[in-house]
N, C-alpha and C positions, 0 to 999 in steps of 0.2 A: 378538541385541542385548538387553542387560539394561535393563530400564526399571522404576524404582520410582516410586511415586506416594504422596502424602500429601494431606491436605485443603488444605495451604498451597501446595505447590509441586510441579510435576511435574518429575521429573529424569530426563534421558535421558543415559546415561553414555557411549555410543560413538557417534561421528559415523556417520550412515547415508547421507550423500550420497556414493554410490560409483558414479558412472556406469560402465556396462559398456562395454568395447571393442567396436568394430564386429565384431571376430572372434567375441568371446564371445556377442554378440547373435545372430550368424549360426548358431553352434554350438547355442545354446539353441532357436533356431527350428527348426533341422534336426532336434533331438531331440524336438521337439514339447512342450518344457517351457514355452514362452511362449504364452499364449492370452489372449483377451479375457476379463477377469474383473472385474466390477463390485463385488464384494464386498470389504469392509474386512478387513484381518487382524485377528486378536484384539488385538494391540498397538495398532493404529490405533483400533479401536473403544474401547479402554480410554482412550486419549488423548482422544478425542472426548467421552466421558462425564465424565472429570475436567475437561476445558475447560468443558464445559456446566455442571457443578456450580460451578465457580469463577465463571463469568460471572454465574449466576443467584443466587448467594449473596453474592459479594463486589462485584459491579458494578451489578446490576440495581436495587437499591433506591436506591443513591447516585446513579445516572445518570438515574432517572425525573424528569421535569421539570427537566432540566439547565439550568444557568446559561449565562452568556455568557463565562465565563473558563476558561482552562486548568486542569484539575484535577490538581495534583501528587500528591494522595492517590490517585486512581485510577491515575494513571501509575506510582506506586510499587507499588500492589497488582499491576498487570500485571507489572512487573519481578519481584517476588517469586515470582510463578508461573512466570516464565520466558519471556513472550511476546516481549519485545524481542530475545532472543538465540535464538529458537526454531530457525532454519535454519542458525545459524552454529556452527563447530566448537567442541567441548567445550574444546579447549586454549586458546580465548580467552574461555572463560566462557559459551559458548552451550550450547544444548541438543543440537545435532548431529542435529536431526530431519530426515527427508526431507521434500520439499515437499508431498506429499499430506498428511502429518501436519500440517505447518504450516498448510496451507489449512483443514484440518478444525478446528484450534484456532481460527483466524481467524473461521471461519464461526460457531462457537459464541459467540465473543466478540460478533459482530453481533447474535446472537439475544438474548443476556442483557444486553448493555450498550445503554442507549438514547441514549448520548452519541456520535452520529456524528462530531463534531468530534474527540473523543479517539481514536476509531478511525482517522480520517484521519491524525491526527499520528503515531500509531503506525506506520501504513503508510509515511508519507513518511520517518520515521526509519529504518526498517528497509531499505527498498528503494532510497532515493535518497542515504543517507549510509553506513550500516553495510556495505551490499552493495558499493559500489565500493571501499571500503577493504579489505574481504575479498578481492575479485577481483583488484584491481590494486595493493594496497599492498605494499611490501616488508615484511621480517620486523620491522623497527623500527617502522614505521607500524602494522602490525597489532598488535604488543605494546603500543604506546603508547595506541591509541584503541579497539580492539575490546572490551577487557574492560569499560571504562565504559559503552560503547554497549550492550553485550549485558546488563549488569546494571541498565541504566536510571539509573545515577547521573549520566550525561551524556545530553543531548538532541541528536540530529543532524539536519542540514539540508543540502540541496543548493542551492547558489546559482547558478543558471543564468539564469533569465528577466530580461530587461531591456525597457525601453520599446519598442525596436525589434527584439527578438528573444525568441521564445517556443520554439516547437518547432524553429525555425530556428536550431540552435546555431552555425552559421557566421557569423551575423550579430552574434555577441557583440562588444561594443566594450570591455569592461573590458580594460584593458592590463596586461600583465605585462612589466616591463623588467628585464633582467638587470643586476645590479650586484655584481660581484665573486661571492661565494658565496651571494648573496641575490637575491631577485626583488622588485621594487616593484609592488604591485598598486593600480591606480587605476580606479575605475568605480562605477556604481550598480546594484544588483540590485533588482528589484521583485517584488511578489506572492510573497514568499518564505515558504512555510509553515514554521512553528516557529521562525522567526528571532527573535521577541521572548524566547523562552525557551531558545534553542539555546546549546550549548557548543562544538560542533564544526561547521564548515562545509566542504563540498566545493565549491570555487569554480571555475568555468570562466572562463579568461581567455586573452587573445590575445597571443602574443609577437611576432607579425608584424603585417601589416595586416589590417583587417577582411576576412573571407572566405578567408584564407589557412588551408587545411586542415592544412598542416604546422606551423603556428604555434600551433594551439589546444592548451591544456594545462589540466590540473586540478591544483588545489592543495587540500591540507588545511590549514585555517586555525583556530587556536584563538580562542575568544571573547576571551581576554585579550590576544591580540596587539595591540600598539599600531597604530592606524590603521584598525581595523575597528569599525563602530559600527552599531547597528539603529535604525530609526525607531520611531515610535509605531505600535502595532497599528492596522490598518485595519478599518473596519466592513464586513461582508459580509452578503449576503442570508441565507446559511445557514452551517453549519459554524462557528458563532459561537465555540465553545470550542477551536477550532483556530487558534491565533494567527498572524497573518500581517503582515509589514511590509517595508519596504525594508532592504536592507543596503548600507551605505556603505563603500567602500574608498578611503581617502584617504592616499596615501603609506604603504600597508601593507607593511611589509617582512617577508618570510618567507624562512626559509632554503631554499636549492635543494633540500634533502632533503625539503622539504614537497610537492614535485612527486609527483603520483600517476600511476604507469605510465610515467614517463620523458617526455622532450621529444616534443612532437608527438602524444602519446597522447590528447589531450583529446576527439577526436571518437570514438575507440574506447571510452573511458570512458563518454561520454554515451550512445552507441548501445547499449552493453550494459546500462547501468543502466536506460535507458528501456524496454528490452525486458523486463526483469524487472519494472520498476515497472508497466508496462502489464498484465502478466500477473496481478499479485497485489494491486494497490492497492485493487481492489474485492472482495477475498475476503470481507470483513465484510459486504459488502452482501448476500450470499447468506443470512446469518443474518437480518439486518433483513427481507428479503423474505419469509423463512419466517415471521417473527413477524407481519408484515403479513397474511399469508394466513390464519394461524390466528385472528387478531383479527377479520378481515373475516368469516370463517365464522361465528364466535361471535356477531358482531353481526347478521349476516343470519339467524340462527336466533332470536335473542332479541327483536328489534325487529319489531313487527307493524304493518302498515298495512292497512286494509280488511279486518280480521278474520283476517289470516294473516301468517306471517313474510315478511319482504321477500325472503328467499332463495328464496321460491316464485315470485317474479317473474323471468321468464326473462332480462330484461336485467341484473339483479343477479347471477344465477346464472352467466350466461355470462361476465360480467366477472371474477368470482371464478375460474372455470374457467381463463381466460386467465392469471391470476396463477400458477396452478399450473403451466401449460405454460411460462411464462417461467422460473420458478424451476428446473424440471427441466432445461430446455435449457441455462440459464446454469451450472448446477452441472456437467453433463457437459463442457462447453466448458472450464471452469475446471480441472476435475480432469485433463483430457487434457493441458493445457498444463503442469500441475504434473508429470505423468508423464513428459512429453517432457523437461522440464528435469532431472528426476531421472535420465533416461537420458543426459543430457549433450548433448542436441541443441540446435540453434538454433531459435528459435521466432518469428522476425520476423513472418511471416504470422499464425500462430496467436495471437500476443500481440495483434496489432492487431484480429483477429477477436473475442477474448474482451473486450478493453477496449471495443469498439464495442457488442457485444451486451449486455454486462452493464450499462454505463452507461445505454443506452436502456431496458433491461428494468427497471432501478432506478427510473428516472423514471416509466415507464408504471404499474408496480406500485404506487409511492407514490401516484400520481394515482388509480388504481383504489381503493386503501384509503381515500384522501381522499373520493372520490365516494361510496363505499358507506356511510361513516359520516355523510354529510350534514352538517347544520348544526353538530353537535358538533365535527366536524373543522376547521371554519372559525374556531373561537375561538382567539384568541391563546394560545400555549402548549400546544395540543393536540398529541399525538404525531403525528398524521397530517399536520398543516399543517407541523410541524417537519420531518418526513421529506421532504416535497415540497421545501422550500427547500434542505435538505441534498443531496438527490439531484440537483437541477439542476446543481450544480457538477460532477458526475461526467462531463457531457458536454463539459466544458472541460479540467480538469486532466489531466496526462500525455498531452496531445495530444487536441484536440477530435474530436468524432465525424466532422466533415467531413474532418479530416486522416486519420483511420483509413481512411475509405472511399477516399481517394486512395492511401494506401499499399497497401491491398488490391488495388485495381484495378491499380496498377503491377506488383505482384508476380504478377498473373494475365497480365501482358504486355499490358495495355491502355494 
């Protein structure tokens, strides 16, 4: 694979998402060519370094002390580097990167960029909007939407959640009525990330009665489509720079060609999308946790109490040691899911495992960094207090921690 880099943008010319067939995997295993290897390839190491350099030179200074609004400037910089299109085929303007490489890039963004809201918006854009269009869109839909989603000129969103339905997609009440060669959408979506700034919406709606699996459908809706509107951004505890609002569909007429995956494919679209989203939505948190660890070590070495560094206190040292353990465990879980996806395998169980572990680890390590920094961390605007508020949401979005435990238990036959 030919890969050229510059200080401005990483260019990956050939798509590398090439899942092996089962037969090929078996032949390679028989030949002894496939083995456990935790080392990065030279190309992956190059990408990691370039992404780290980009994040620390182009994002770090601008995102420190982040405000409460979505940053178009930082979004644009990420797009110029190729972040939004990283895992998508080059033919649609993406980078064609494998998922290990994509995860490495996102981790470096989390390390260098202090704006957790921006990082969350990037993840929602990639995994809940661009991905289902890539996986389920026809040629026309891909050609129309993916180039602008990959180059960042359009912002994407998935509109599923309603007052009475979150993770339970079958409870969706937004109606889609067939009318000639159109569908008329009516309903209200709530807690929709990116909605106030979005240009493209993947909307889940019901063509039958509520709970009808065969009637659930997905539609791609343009922001300019008559009948779709967004509410005012809502105030949240954290992730302030990731805008969120209601999406109202009032007699919104869309062509039948806007349906994604065909009639009745809504649940398949949702299940596939949420599996990918749970796998990778917290990839940037790895980088944030790594930065938290380094800052906590530096603080524990530099600050003294009772005549010696606070890191000499066993309670502080052990807390920081646990931060390292969580980071290493989370990284291995995430990279394994990325590898499995690159192999073309389903990861329903593994995706729930990594979502559960990484979200809980993110909260715990954010609290550990907060506690280690003491009173300084309690001041409004401090990085540590902001990370705690931002991390708490990870226990909720893409399926709560409680739901992930239910899924894991059921897949274990319990």
